[in-house]
Biotite code that builds the C-alpha atoms (Angstrom):
import biotite.structure as struc

atoms = struc.array([
    struc.Atom([102.061, 90.301, 87.696], chain_id="A", res_id=1, res_name="UNK", atom_name="CA", element="C"),
    struc.Atom([103.566, 93.124, 89.751], chain_id="A", res_id=2, res_name="UNK", atom_name="CA", element="C"),
    struc.Atom([104.942, 96.525, 88.793], chain_id="A", res_id=3, res_name="UNK", atom_name="CA", element="C"),
    struc.Atom([108.061, 97.966, 90.417], chain_id="A", res_id=4, res_name="UNK", atom_name="CA", element="C"),
    struc.Atom([105.904, 100.128, 92.712], chain_id="A", res_id=5, res_name="UNK", atom_name="CA", element="C"),
    struc.Atom([103.408, 97.364, 93.655], chain_id="A", res_id=6, res_name="UNK", atom_name="CA", element="C"),
    struc.Atom([103.207, 96.806, 97.415], chain_id="A", res_id=7, res_name="UNK", atom_name="CA", element="C"),
    struc.Atom([103.944, 93.121, 98.033], chain_id="A", res_id=8, res_name="UNK", atom_name="CA", element="C"),
    struc.Atom([104.222, 93.165, 101.830], chain_id="A", res_id=9, res_name="UNK", atom_name="CA", element="C"),
    struc.Atom([103.644, 95.161, 104.983], chain_id="A", res_id=10, res_name="UNK", atom_name="CA", element="C"),
    struc.Atom([106.334, 94.883, 107.641], chain_id="A", res_id=11, res_name="UNK", atom_name="CA", element="C"),
    struc.Atom([105.631, 95.909, 111.223], chain_id="A", res_id=12, res_name="UNK", atom_name="CA", element="C"),
    struc.Atom([108.440, 97.845, 112.904], chain_id="A", res_id=13, res_name="UNK", atom_name="CA", element="C"),
    struc.Atom([107.890, 99.065, 116.455], chain_id="A", res_id=14, res_name="UNK", atom_name="CA", element="C"),
    struc.Atom([104.080, 99.065, 116.095], chain_id="A", res_id=15, res_name="UNK", atom_name="CA", element="C"),
    struc.Atom([104.093, 100.895, 112.737], chain_id="A", res_id=16, res_name="UNK", atom_name="CA", element="C"),
    struc.Atom([103.612, 99.285, 109.337], chain_id="A", res_id=17, res_name="UNK", atom_name="CA", element="C"),
    struc.Atom([105.884, 99.917, 106.358], chain_id="A", res_id=18, res_name="UNK", atom_name="CA", element="C"),
    struc.Atom([105.052, 98.987, 102.768], chain_id="A", res_id=19, res_name="UNK", atom_name="CA", element="C"),
    struc.Atom([107.545, 96.899, 100.790], chain_id="A", res_id=20, res_name="UNK", atom_name="CA", element="C"),
    struc.Atom([107.509, 97.458, 97.025], chain_id="A", res_id=21, res_name="UNK", atom_name="CA", element="C"),
    struc.Atom([108.367, 94.749, 94.483], chain_id="A", res_id=22, res_name="UNK", atom_name="CA", element="C"),
    struc.Atom([111.153, 96.903, 93.058], chain_id="A", res_id=23, res_name="UNK", atom_name="CA", element="C"),
    struc.Atom([110.909, 95.265, 89.629], chain_id="A", res_id=24, res_name="UNK", atom_name="CA", element="C"),
    struc.Atom([108.199, 94.508, 87.062], chain_id="A", res_id=25, res_name="UNK", atom_name="CA", element="C"),
    struc.Atom([107.470, 90.781, 86.785], chain_id="A", res_id=26, res_name="UNK", atom_name="CA", element="C"),
    struc.Atom([105.845, 87.797, 88.462], chain_id="A", res_id=27, res_name="UNK", atom_name="CA", element="C"),
    struc.Atom([106.199, 86.715, 92.086], chain_id="A", res_id=28, res_name="UNK", atom_name="CA", element="C"),
    struc.Atom([108.007, 83.383, 91.733], chain_id="A", res_id=29, res_name="UNK", atom_name="CA", element="C"),
    struc.Atom([108.500, 82.506, 95.407], chain_id="A", res_id=30, res_name="UNK", atom_name="CA", element="C"),
    struc.Atom([107.369, 83.694, 98.827], chain_id="A", res_id=31, res_name="UNK", atom_name="CA", element="C"),
    struc.Atom([110.279, 83.138, 101.214], chain_id="A", res_id=32, res_name="UNK", atom_name="CA", element="C"),
    struc.Atom([108.612, 83.958, 104.563], chain_id="A", res_id=33, res_name="UNK", atom_name="CA", element="C"),
    struc.Atom([105.344, 83.147, 106.294], chain_id="A", res_id=34, res_name="UNK", atom_name="CA", element="C"),
    struc.Atom([102.773, 85.461, 107.843], chain_id="A", res_id=35, res_name="UNK", atom_name="CA", element="C"),
    struc.Atom([103.830, 86.766, 111.279], chain_id="A", res_id=36, res_name="UNK", atom_name="CA", element="C"),
    struc.Atom([107.388, 85.405, 110.875], chain_id="A", res_id=37, res_name="UNK", atom_name="CA", element="C"),
    struc.Atom([110.162, 87.506, 112.416], chain_id="A", res_id=38, res_name="UNK", atom_name="CA", element="C"),
    struc.Atom([112.376, 88.911, 109.653], chain_id="A", res_id=39, res_name="UNK", atom_name="CA", element="C"),
    struc.Atom([115.754, 90.634, 109.687], chain_id="A", res_id=40, res_name="UNK", atom_name="CA", element="C"),
    struc.Atom([117.005, 93.649, 107.732], chain_id="A", res_id=41, res_name="UNK", atom_name="CA", element="C"),
    struc.Atom([118.135, 92.531, 104.271], chain_id="A", res_id=42, res_name="UNK", atom_name="CA", element="C"),
    struc.Atom([116.314, 89.187, 104.424], chain_id="A", res_id=43, res_name="UNK", atom_name="CA", element="C"),
    struc.Atom([114.716, 88.011, 101.170], chain_id="A", res_id=44, res_name="UNK", atom_name="CA", element="C"),
    struc.Atom([110.916, 88.140, 101.460], chain_id="A", res_id=45, res_name="UNK", atom_name="CA", element="C"),
    struc.Atom([109.942, 87.401, 97.846], chain_id="A", res_id=46, res_name="UNK", atom_name="CA", element="C"),
    struc.Atom([111.641, 86.394, 94.628], chain_id="A", res_id=47, res_name="UNK", atom_name="CA", element="C"),
    struc.Atom([110.297, 88.172, 91.554], chain_id="A", res_id=48, res_name="UNK", atom_name="CA", element="C"),
    struc.Atom([110.935, 86.839, 88.048], chain_id="A", res_id=49, res_name="UNK", atom_name="CA", element="C"),
    struc.Atom([111.588, 89.965, 85.991], chain_id="A", res_id=50, res_name="UNK", atom_name="CA", element="C"),
    struc.Atom([109.414, 90.546, 82.917], chain_id="A", res_id=51, res_name="UNK", atom_name="CA", element="C"),
    struc.Atom([110.927, 90.690, 79.448], chain_id="A", res_id=52, res_name="UNK", atom_name="CA", element="C"),
])
């Protein structure tokens, strides 16, 4: 279970790390990337099934 402000990932950008929040209250249903995988702006990292 995650809250909208729960940090679900850390993304490294030019040697600095940025927290990624879930953005919605619910359950992580799918992880769409692997550790150390290169990701692009706007790419889906997780799918969260919204609560209620």
